[in-house]
PDB file of N, H, CA, C and O in Angstrom:
ATOM      1  N   MET A   1     113.943 115.014 115.567  1.00  0.00           N
ATOM      2  CA  MET A   1     115.546 115.227 114.803  1.00  0.00           C
ATOM      3  C   MET A   1     115.074 114.477 113.340  1.00  0.00           C
ATOM      4  O   MET A   1     115.378 115.047 112.292  1.00  0.00           O
ATOM      5  N   ALA A   2     114.507 113.498 113.305  1.00  0.00           N
ATOM      6  H   ALA A   2     114.260 113.035 114.156  1.00  0.00           H
ATOM      7  CA  ALA A   2     114.368 112.953 112.105  1.00  0.00           C
ATOM      8  C   ALA A   2     114.200 114.018 110.997  1.00  0.00           C
ATOM      9  O   ALA A   2     114.523 113.690 109.855  1.00  0.00           O
ATOM     10  N   ASP A   3     113.684 115.375 111.245  1.00  0.00           N
ATOM     11  H   ASP A   3     113.423 115.642 112.172  1.00  0.00           H
ATOM     12  CA  ASP A   3     113.378 116.088 110.345  1.00  0.00           C
ATOM     13  C   ASP A   3     114.667 116.761 110.017  1.00  0.00           C
ATOM     14  O   ASP A   3     114.694 117.089 108.831  1.00  0.00           O
ATOM     15  N   ARG A   4     115.680 117.054 110.642  1.00  0.00           N
ATOM     16  H   ARG A   4     115.658 116.787 111.605  1.00  0.00           H
ATOM     17  CA  ARG A   4     117.064 117.358 110.113  1.00  0.00           C
ATOM     18  C   ARG A   4     117.624 116.382 109.381  1.00  0.00           C
ATOM     19  O   ARG A   4     118.467 116.714 108.548  1.00  0.00           O
ATOM     20  N   GLY A   5     117.315 115.147 109.522  1.00  0.00           N
ATOM     21  H   GLY A   5     116.631 114.878 110.200  1.00  0.00           H
ATOM     22  CA  GLY A   5     117.875 114.114 108.391  1.00  0.00           C
ATOM     23  C   GLY A   5     117.123 114.287 107.213  1.00  0.00           C
ATOM     24  O   GLY A   5     117.673 114.298 106.112  1.00  0.00           O
ATOM     25  N   ALA A   6     116.079 114.404 107.337  1.00  0.00           N
ATOM     26  H   ALA A   6     115.633 114.395 108.232  1.00  0.00           H
ATOM     27  CA  ALA A   6     115.238 114.744 106.103  1.00  0.00           C
ATOM     28  C   ALA A   6     115.377 116.014 105.140  1.00  0.00           C
ATOM     29  O   ALA A   6     115.037 116.119 103.962  1.00  0.00           O
ATOM     30  N   MET A   7     116.087 117.119 106.146  1.00  0.00           N
ATOM     31  H   MET A   7     116.364 117.034 107.103  1.00  0.00           H
ATOM     32  CA  MET A   7     116.564 118.208 105.423  1.00  0.00           C
ATOM     33  C   MET A   7     117.744 118.088 104.870  1.00  0.00           C
ATOM     34  O   MET A   7     117.965 118.672 103.810  1.00  0.00           O
ATOM     35  N   ASP A   8     118.648 117.365 105.439  1.00  0.00           N
ATOM     36  H   ASP A   8     118.468 116.890 106.301  1.00  0.00           H
ATOM     37  CA  ASP A   8     119.890 117.104 105.032  1.00  0.00           C
ATOM     38  C   ASP A   8     119.710 116.314 103.674  1.00  0.00           C
ATOM     39  O   ASP A   8     120.392 116.625 102.697  1.00  0.00           O
ATOM     40  N   LYS A   9     118.937 115.456 103.632  1.00  0.00           N
ATOM     41  H   LYS A   9     118.384 115.203 104.425  1.00  0.00           H
ATOM     42  CA  LYS A   9     118.826 114.460 102.386  1.00  0.00           C
ATOM     43  C   LYS A   9     118.235 115.145 101.224  1.00  0.00           C
ATOM     44  O   LYS A   9     118.478 114.757 100.081  1.00  0.00           O
ATOM     45  N   ALA A  10     117.283 116.394 101.529  1.00  0.00           N
ATOM     46  H   ALA A  10     117.086 116.710 102.457  1.00  0.00           H
ATOM     47  CA  ALA A  10     116.612 117.104 100.699  1.00  0.00           C
ATOM     48  C   ALA A  10     117.761 118.103  99.981  1.00  0.00           C
ATOM     49  O   ALA A  10     117.888 118.164  98.758  1.00  0.00           O
ATOM     50  N   LYS A  11     118.396 118.706 100.721  1.00  0.00           N
ATOM     51  H   LYS A  11     118.292 118.656 101.714  1.00  0.00           H
ATOM     52  CA  LYS A  11     119.318 119.615 100.578  1.00  0.00           C
ATOM     53  C   LYS A  11     120.666 118.950  99.496  1.00  0.00           C
ATOM     54  O   LYS A  11     121.203 119.419  98.493  1.00  0.00           O
ATOM     55  N   GLY A  12     120.854 117.756 100.204  1.00  0.00           N
ATOM     56  H   GLY A  12     120.417 117.374 101.019  1.00  0.00           H
ATOM     57  CA  GLY A  12     121.765 117.073  99.306  1.00  0.00           C
ATOM     58  C   GLY A  12     121.445 116.399  97.958  1.00  0.00           C
ATOM     59  O   GLY A  12     122.314 116.106  97.137  1.00  0.00           O
ATOM     60  N   LYS A  13     120.124 116.176  97.798  1.00  0.00           N
ATOM     61  H   LYS A  13     119.418 116.415  98.466  1.00  0.00           H
ATOM     62  CA  LYS A  13     119.631 116.035  96.370  1.00  0.00           C
ATOM     63  C   LYS A  13     119.388 117.315  95.721  1.00  0.00           C
ATOM     64  O   LYS A  13     119.281 117.176  94.503  1.00  0.00           O
ATOM     65  N   ALA A  14     119.277 118.392  96.082  1.00  0.00           N
ATOM     66  H   ALA A  14     119.363 118.505  97.072  1.00  0.00           H
ATOM     67  CA  ALA A  14     119.396 119.554  95.500  1.00  0.00           C
ATOM     68  C   ALA A  14     120.926 119.770  95.022  1.00  0.00           C
ATOM     69  O   ALA A  14     121.187 119.986  93.838  1.00  0.00           O
ATOM     70  N   LYS A  15     121.716 119.712  95.819  1.00  0.00           N
ATOM     71  H   LYS A  15     121.504 119.536  96.781  1.00  0.00           H
ATOM     72  CA  LYS A  15     122.996 120.145  95.561  1.00  0.00           C
ATOM     73  C   LYS A  15     123.688 119.358  94.521  1.00  0.00           C
ATOM     74  O   LYS A  15     124.583 119.783  93.791  1.00  0.00           O
ATOM     75  N   GLU A  16     123.077 117.907  94.524  1.00  0.00           N
ATOM     76  H   GLU A  16     122.350 117.562  95.117  1.00  0.00           H
ATOM     77  CA  GLU A  16     123.796 116.950  93.426  1.00  0.00           C
ATOM     78  C   GLU A  16     123.151 117.424  92.053  1.00  0.00           C
ATOM     79  O   GLU A  16     123.804 117.627  91.030  1.00  0.00           O
ATOM     80  N   ALA A  17     121.728 117.576  92.180  1.00  0.00           N
ATOM     81  H   ALA A  17     121.197 117.412  93.011  1.00  0.00           H
ATOM     82  CA  ALA A  17     121.243 117.900  90.860  1.00  0.00           C
ATOM     83  C   ALA A  17     121.658 119.051  90.125  1.00  0.00           C
ATOM     84  O   ALA A  17     121.687 119.151  88.899  1.00  0.00           O
ATOM     85  N   VAL A  18     122.044 120.094  91.149  1.00  0.00           N
ATOM     86  H   VAL A  18     122.021 120.012  92.146  1.00  0.00           H
ATOM     87  CA  VAL A  18     122.550 121.486  90.664  1.00  0.00           C
ATOM     88  C   VAL A  18     124.000 121.203  89.928  1.00  0.00           C
ATOM     89  O   VAL A  18     124.331 121.649  88.830  1.00  0.00           O
ATOM     90  N   GLY A  19     124.819 120.318  90.828  1.00  0.00           N
ATOM     91  H   GLY A  19     124.550 119.955  91.720  1.00  0.00           H
ATOM     92  CA  GLY A  19     126.183 119.985  90.441  1.00  0.00           C
ATOM     93  C   GLY A  19     126.214 119.329  89.159  1.00  0.00           C
ATOM     94  O   GLY A  19     127.024 119.664  88.294  1.00  0.00           O
ATOM     95  N   LYS A  20     125.245 118.274  88.973  1.00  0.00           N
ATOM     96  H   LYS A  20     124.588 118.002  89.676  1.00  0.00           H
ATOM     97  CA  LYS A  20     125.026 117.526  87.514  1.00  0.00           C
ATOM     98  C   LYS A  20     124.810 118.529  86.366  1.00  0.00           C
ATOM     99  O   LYS A  20     125.554 118.609  85.389  1.00  0.00           O
ATOM    100  N   VAL A  21     123.714 119.290  86.581  1.00  0.00           N
ATOM    101  H   VAL A  21     123.109 119.225  87.374  1.00  0.00           H
ATOM    102  CA  VAL A  21     123.517 120.165  85.478  1.00  0.00           C
ATOM    103  C   VAL A  21     124.474 121.231  85.048  1.00  0.00           C
ATOM    104  O   VAL A  21     124.600 121.614  83.885  1.00  0.00           O
ATOM    105  N   THR A  22     125.214 121.728  86.196  1.00  0.00           N
ATOM    106  H   THR A  22     125.112 121.417  87.141  1.00  0.00           H
ATOM    107  CA  THR A  22     126.365 122.823  85.854  1.00  0.00           C
ATOM    108  C   THR A  22     127.849 122.068  85.511  1.00  0.00           C
ATOM    109  O   THR A  22     128.794 122.670  85.000  1.00  0.00           O
ATOM    110  N   GLY A  23     127.870 120.714  85.869  1.00  0.00           N
ATOM    111  H   GLY A  23     127.103 120.225  86.285  1.00  0.00           H
ATOM    112  CA  GLY A  23     129.081 119.928  85.599  1.00  0.00           C
ATOM    113  C   GLY A  23     129.993 120.205  86.531  1.00  0.00           C
ATOM    114  O   GLY A  23     131.194 120.210  86.259  1.00  0.00           O
ATOM    115  N   ASN A  24     129.532 120.463  87.716  1.00  0.00           N
ATOM    116  H   ASN A  24     128.557 120.459  87.937  1.00  0.00           H
ATOM    117  CA  ASN A  24     130.200 120.904  89.045  1.00  0.00           C
ATOM    118  C   ASN A  24     130.434 119.612  89.812  1.00  0.00           C
ATOM    119  O   ASN A  24     129.498 119.215  90.507  1.00  0.00           O
ATOM    120  N   ASP A  25     131.625 118.862  89.777  1.00  0.00           N
ATOM    121  H   ASP A  25     132.385 119.184  89.212  1.00  0.00           H
ATOM    122  CA  ASP A  25     131.737 117.593  90.478  1.00  0.00           C
ATOM    123  C   ASP A  25     131.769 117.743  91.913  1.00  0.00           C
ATOM    124  O   ASP A  25     131.200 116.984  92.698  1.00  0.00           O
ATOM    125  N   ARG A  26     132.524 118.851  92.255  1.00  0.00           N
ATOM    126  H   ARG A  26     132.986 119.468  91.618  1.00  0.00           H
ATOM    127  CA  ARG A  26     132.615 119.078  93.852  1.00  0.00           C
ATOM    128  C   ARG A  26     131.184 119.270  94.207  1.00  0.00           C
ATOM    129  O   ARG A  26     130.775 118.507  95.083  1.00  0.00           O
ATOM    130  N   LEU A  27     130.338 120.119  93.720  1.00  0.00           N
ATOM    131  H   LEU A  27     130.670 120.739  93.009  1.00  0.00           H
ATOM    132  CA  LEU A  27     128.845 120.360  94.127  1.00  0.00           C
ATOM    133  C   LEU A  27     128.112 119.074  94.344  1.00  0.00           C
ATOM    134  O   LEU A  27     127.490 118.829  95.378  1.00  0.00           O
ATOM    135  N   THR A  28     128.222 118.184  93.224  1.00  0.00           N
ATOM    136  H   THR A  28     128.727 118.383  92.384  1.00  0.00           H
ATOM    137  CA  THR A  28     127.813 116.614  93.022  1.00  0.00           C
ATOM    138  C   THR A  28     128.206 116.152  94.335  1.00  0.00           C
ATOM    139  O   THR A  28     127.385 115.903  95.218  1.00  0.00           O
ATOM    140  N   ALA A  29     129.427 116.039  94.464  1.00  0.00           N
ATOM    141  H   ALA A  29     130.094 116.241  93.746  1.00  0.00           H
ATOM    142  CA  ALA A  29     129.972 115.171  95.758  1.00  0.00           C
ATOM    143  C   ALA A  29     129.404 115.701  97.066  1.00  0.00           C
ATOM    144  O   ALA A  29     128.963 114.926  97.914  1.00  0.00           O
ATOM    145  N   GLU A  30     129.412 116.778  97.201  1.00  0.00           N
ATOM    146  H   GLU A  30     129.771 117.408  96.512  1.00  0.00           H
ATOM    147  CA  GLU A  30     128.820 117.697  98.348  1.00  0.00           C
ATOM    148  C   GLU A  30     127.453 117.180  98.578  1.00  0.00           C
ATOM    149  O   GLU A  30     127.230 116.816  99.733  1.00  0.00           O
ATOM    150  N   GLY A  31     126.556 117.079  97.776  1.00  0.00           N
ATOM    151  H   GLY A  31     126.737 117.374  96.838  1.00  0.00           H
ATOM    152  CA  GLY A  31     125.206 116.589  97.636  1.00  0.00           C
ATOM    153  C   GLY A  31     125.147 115.086  98.147  1.00  0.00           C
ATOM    154  O   GLY A  31     124.299 114.668  98.936  1.00  0.00           O
ATOM    155  N   LYS A  32     126.137 114.360  97.603  1.00  0.00           N
ATOM    156  H   LYS A  32     126.826 114.700  96.963  1.00  0.00           H
ATOM    157  CA  LYS A  32     125.867 112.903  98.038  1.00  0.00           C
ATOM    158  C   LYS A  32     126.302 112.899  99.468  1.00  0.00           C
ATOM    159  O   LYS A  32     125.518 112.368 100.255  1.00  0.00           O
ATOM    160  N   ILE A  33     127.321 113.355  99.905  1.00  0.00           N
ATOM    161  H   ILE A  33     127.958 113.785  99.266  1.00  0.00           H
ATOM    162  CA  ILE A  33     127.777 113.521 101.494  1.00  0.00           C
ATOM    163  C   ILE A  33     126.487 114.196 102.369  1.00  0.00           C
ATOM    164  O   ILE A  33     126.211 113.879 103.526  1.00  0.00           O
ATOM    165  N   ASP A  34     125.961 114.924 101.777  1.00  0.00           N
ATOM    166  H   ASP A  34     126.186 115.182 100.837  1.00  0.00           H
ATOM    167  CA  ASP A  34     124.806 115.561 102.594  1.00  0.00           C
ATOM    168  C   ASP A  34     123.779 114.407 102.718  1.00  0.00           C
ATOM    169  O   ASP A  34     123.306 114.065 103.802  1.00  0.00           O
ATOM    170  N   GLN A  35     123.469 113.836 101.541  1.00  0.00           N
ATOM    171  H   GLN A  35     123.853 114.114 100.660  1.00  0.00           H
ATOM    172  CA  GLN A  35     122.469 112.752 101.702  1.00  0.00           C
ATOM    173  C   GLN A  35     122.797 111.564 102.583  1.00  0.00           C
ATOM    174  O   GLN A  35     121.957 110.977 103.265  1.00  0.00           O
ATOM    175  N   VAL A  36     124.197 111.229 102.511  1.00  0.00           N
ATOM    176  H   VAL A  36     124.879 111.706 101.957  1.00  0.00           H
ATOM    177  CA  VAL A  36     124.516 110.194 103.396  1.00  0.00           C
ATOM    178  C   VAL A  36     124.417 110.777 104.859  1.00  0.00           C
ATOM    179  O   VAL A  36     123.950 110.076 105.756  1.00  0.00           O
ATOM    180  N   LYS A  37     124.785 111.852 105.058  1.00  0.00           N
ATOM    181  H   LYS A  37     125.164 112.422 104.330  1.00  0.00           H
ATOM    182  CA  LYS A  37     124.620 112.329 106.620  1.00  0.00           C
ATOM    183  C   LYS A  37     123.255 112.438 106.938  1.00  0.00           C
ATOM    184  O   LYS A  37     122.929 112.333 108.121  1.00  0.00           O
ATOM    185  N   GLY A  38     122.364 112.641 106.033  1.00  0.00           N
ATOM    186  H   GLY A  38     122.628 112.727 105.073  1.00  0.00           H
ATOM    187  CA  GLY A  38     120.970 112.803 106.541  1.00  0.00           C
ATOM    188  C   GLY A  38     120.345 111.307 106.686  1.00  0.00           C
ATOM    189  O   GLY A  38     119.419 111.121 107.476  1.00  0.00           O
ATOM    190  N   GLU A  39     120.895 110.206 105.875  1.00  0.00           N
ATOM    191  H   GLU A  39     121.647 110.356 105.233  1.00  0.00           H
ATOM    192  CA  GLU A  39     120.486 109.113 106.383  1.00  0.00           C
ATOM    193  C   GLU A  39     120.972 108.729 107.787  1.00  0.00           C
ATOM    194  O   GLU A  39     120.250 108.288 108.681  1.00  0.00           O
ATOM    195  N   ALA A  40     122.312 108.960 107.864  1.00  0.00           N
ATOM    196  H   ALA A  40     122.898 109.319 107.138  1.00  0.00           H
ATOM    197  CA  ALA A  40     122.849 108.739 109.355  1.00  0.00           C
ATOM    198  C   ALA A  40     122.124 109.100 110.413  1.00  0.00           C
ATOM    199  O   ALA A  40     121.799 108.375 111.353  1.00  0.00           O
ATOM    200  N   LYS A  41     121.784 110.628 110.197  1.00  0.00           N
ATOM    201  H   LYS A  41     122.048 111.217 109.433  1.00  0.00           H
ATOM    202  CA  LYS A  41     120.870 111.199 111.426  1.00  0.00           C
ATOM    203  C   LYS A  41     119.447 110.306 111.671  1.00  0.00           C
ATOM    204  O   LYS A  41     119.019 109.837 112.726  1.00  0.00           O
ATOM    205  N   GLU A  42     118.868 110.244 110.286  1.00  0.00           N
ATOM    206  H   GLU A  42     119.216 110.625 109.429  1.00  0.00           H
ATOM    207  CA  GLU A  42     117.641 109.559 110.539  1.00  0.00           C
ATOM    208  C   GLU A  42     117.846 107.883 111.303  1.00  0.00           C
ATOM    209  O   GLU A  42     116.987 107.485 112.090  1.00  0.00           O
ATOM    210  N   ALA A  43     118.961 107.094 110.986  1.00  0.00           N
ATOM    211  H   ALA A  43     119.659 107.418 110.347  1.00  0.00           H
ATOM    212  CA  ALA A  43     119.342 106.078 111.621  1.00  0.00           C
ATOM    213  C   ALA A  43     119.503 106.160 113.105  1.00  0.00           C
ATOM    214  O   ALA A  43     118.961 105.441 113.944  1.00  0.00           O
ATOM    215  N   LYS A  44     120.397 107.227 113.310  1.00  0.00           N
ATOM    216  H   LYS A  44     120.837 107.811 112.629  1.00  0.00           H
ATOM    217  CA  LYS A  44     120.427 107.435 114.890  1.00  0.00           C
ATOM    218  C   LYS A  44     119.264 107.609 115.711  1.00  0.00           C
ATOM    219  O   LYS A  44     119.002 107.095 116.799  1.00  0.00           O
ATOM    220  N   GLU A  45     118.456 108.608 114.847  1.00  0.00           N
ATOM    221  H   GLU A  45     118.669 109.025 113.963  1.00  0.00           H
ATOM    222  CA  GLU A  45     117.167 108.882 115.721  1.00  0.00           C
ATOM    223  C   GLU A  45     116.176 107.657 116.001  1.00  0.00           C
ATOM    224  O   GLU A  45     115.535 107.434 117.028  1.00  0.00           O
ATOM    225  N   ASP A  46     116.222 106.947 114.853  1.00  0.00           N
ATOM    226  H   ASP A  46     116.742 107.128 114.019  1.00  0.00           H
ATOM    227  CA  ASP A  46     115.404 105.360 114.847  1.00  0.00           C
ATOM    228  C   ASP A  46     116.008 104.639 115.854  1.00  0.00           C
ATOM    229  O   ASP A  46     115.269 103.984 116.589  1.00  0.00           O
ATOM    230  N   ALA A  47     117.342 104.620 116.064  1.00  0.00           N
ATOM    231  H   ALA A  47     117.942 105.152 115.467  1.00  0.00           H
ATOM    232  CA  ALA A  47     117.929 103.765 117.096  1.00  0.00           C
ATOM    233  C   ALA A  47     117.476 104.263 118.627  1.00  0.00           C
ATOM    234  O   ALA A  47     117.140 103.553 119.575  1.00  0.00           O
ATOM    235  N   LYS A  48     117.569 105.588 118.562  1.00  0.00           N
ATOM    236  H   LYS A  48     117.842 106.165 117.793  1.00  0.00           H
ATOM    237  CA  LYS A  48     117.267 106.075 120.012  1.00  0.00           C
ATOM    238  C   LYS A  48     115.897 105.803 120.323  1.00  0.00           C
ATOM    239  O   LYS A  48     115.620 105.446 121.468  1.00  0.00           O
ATOM    240  N   ASP A  49     114.965 105.930 119.418  1.00  0.00           N
ATOM    241  H   ASP A  49     115.190 106.220 118.488  1.00  0.00           H
ATOM    242  CA  ASP A  49     113.517 105.772 119.694  1.00  0.00           C
ATOM    243  C   ASP A  49     113.243 104.403 119.985  1.00  0.00           C
ATOM    244  O   ASP A  49     112.364 104.125 120.800  1.00  0.00           O
ATOM    245  N   ALA A  50     114.039 103.334 119.284  1.00  0.00           N
ATOM    246  H   ALA A  50     114.753 103.559 118.622  1.00  0.00           H
ATOM    247  CA  ALA A  50     113.766 101.930 119.706  1.00  0.00           C
ATOM    248  C   ALA A  50     114.398 101.643 121.008  1.00  0.00           C
ATOM    249  O   ALA A  50     113.886 100.726 121.651  1.00  0.00           O
ATOM    250  N   LEU A  51     115.369 102.225 121.496  1.00  0.00           N
ATOM    251  H   LEU A  51     115.785 102.969 120.974  1.00  0.00           H
ATOM    252  CA  LEU A  51     115.841 102.045 122.552  1.00  0.00           C
ATOM    253  C   LEU A  51     114.839 102.661 123.850  1.00  0.00           C
ATOM    254  O   LEU A  51     114.624 102.084 124.916  1.00  0.00           O
ATOM    255  N   ARG A  52     114.449 103.643 123.531  1.00  0.00           N
ATOM    256  H   ARG A  52     114.624 104.111 122.665  1.00  0.00           H
ATOM    257  CA  ARG A  52     113.307 104.369 124.538  1.00  0.00           C
ATOM    258  C   ARG A  52     112.131 103.257 124.412  1.00  0.00           C
ATOM    259  O   ARG A  52     111.823 102.789 125.509  1.00  0.00           O
ATOM    260  N   GLY A  53     111.575 102.855 123.564  1.00  0.00           N
ATOM    261  H   GLY A  53     111.825 103.234 122.674  1.00  0.00           H
ATOM    262  CA  GLY A  53     110.488 101.875 123.531  1.00  0.00           C
ATOM    263  C   GLY A  53     110.836 100.676 124.418  1.00  0.00           C
ATOM    264  O   GLY A  53     110.075 100.267 125.294  1.00  0.00           O
ATOM    265  N   LYS A  54     111.971 100.163 124.156  1.00  0.00           N
ATOM    266  H   LYS A  54     112.590 100.495 123.444  1.00  0.00           H
ATOM    267  CA  LYS A  54     112.472  98.936 125.196  1.00  0.00           C
ATOM    268  C   LYS A  54     112.527  99.152 126.444  1.00  0.00           C
ATOM    269  O   LYS A  54     112.179  98.330 127.292  1.00  0.00           O
ATOM    270  N   ARG A  55     113.103 100.619 126.745  1.00  0.00           N
ATOM    271  H   ARG A  55     113.386 101.286 126.056  1.00  0.00           H
ATOM    272  CA  ARG A  55     113.406 100.796 128.154  1.00  0.00           C
ATOM    273  C   ARG A  55     111.635 101.067 128.822  1.00  0.00           C
ATOM    274  O   ARG A  55     111.466 100.774 130.006  1.00  0.00           O
ATOM    275  N   ARG A  56     110.804 101.439 128.271  1.00  0.00           N
ATOM    276  H   ARG A  56     110.942 101.677 127.309  1.00  0.00           H
ATOM    277  CA  ARG A  56     109.408 101.913 128.735  1.00  0.00           C
ATOM    278  C   ARG A  56     108.812 100.457 129.081  1.00  0.00           C
ATOM    279  O   ARG A  56     108.177 100.294 130.122  1.00  0.00           O
ATOM    280  N   ARG A  57     109.054  99.328 128.106  1.00  0.00           N
ATOM    281  H   ARG A  57     109.570  99.461 127.260  1.00  0.00           H
ATOM    282  CA  ARG A  57     108.388  98.224 128.222  1.00  0.00           C
ATOM    283  C   ARG A  57     108.872  97.396 129.578  1.00  0.00           C
ATOM    284  O   ARG A  57     108.049  96.731 130.208  1.00  0.00           O
ATOM    285  N   THR A  58     110.384  97.489 130.018  1.00  0.00           N
ATOM    286  H   THR A  58     111.052  98.029 129.507  1.00  0.00           H
ATOM    287  CA  THR A  58     110.850  96.853 130.858  1.00  0.00           C
ATOM    288  C   THR A  58     110.703  97.230 132.132  1.00  0.00           C
ATOM    289  O   THR A  58     111.198  96.557 133.036  1.00  0.00           O
TER     290      THR A  58
END
């Protein structure tokens, strides 16, 4: 699942770059949003992994 987060972050960076080059503020904003979504997905997966690790130890 962390791969999905990384994909969203990469997609967001690409959108943001294209938006900046073309002067498209909406595309730039969408790129930033995609990056934040990707970071959130990665954080969610990290938390799930941490909880799974704690359950196995107990």
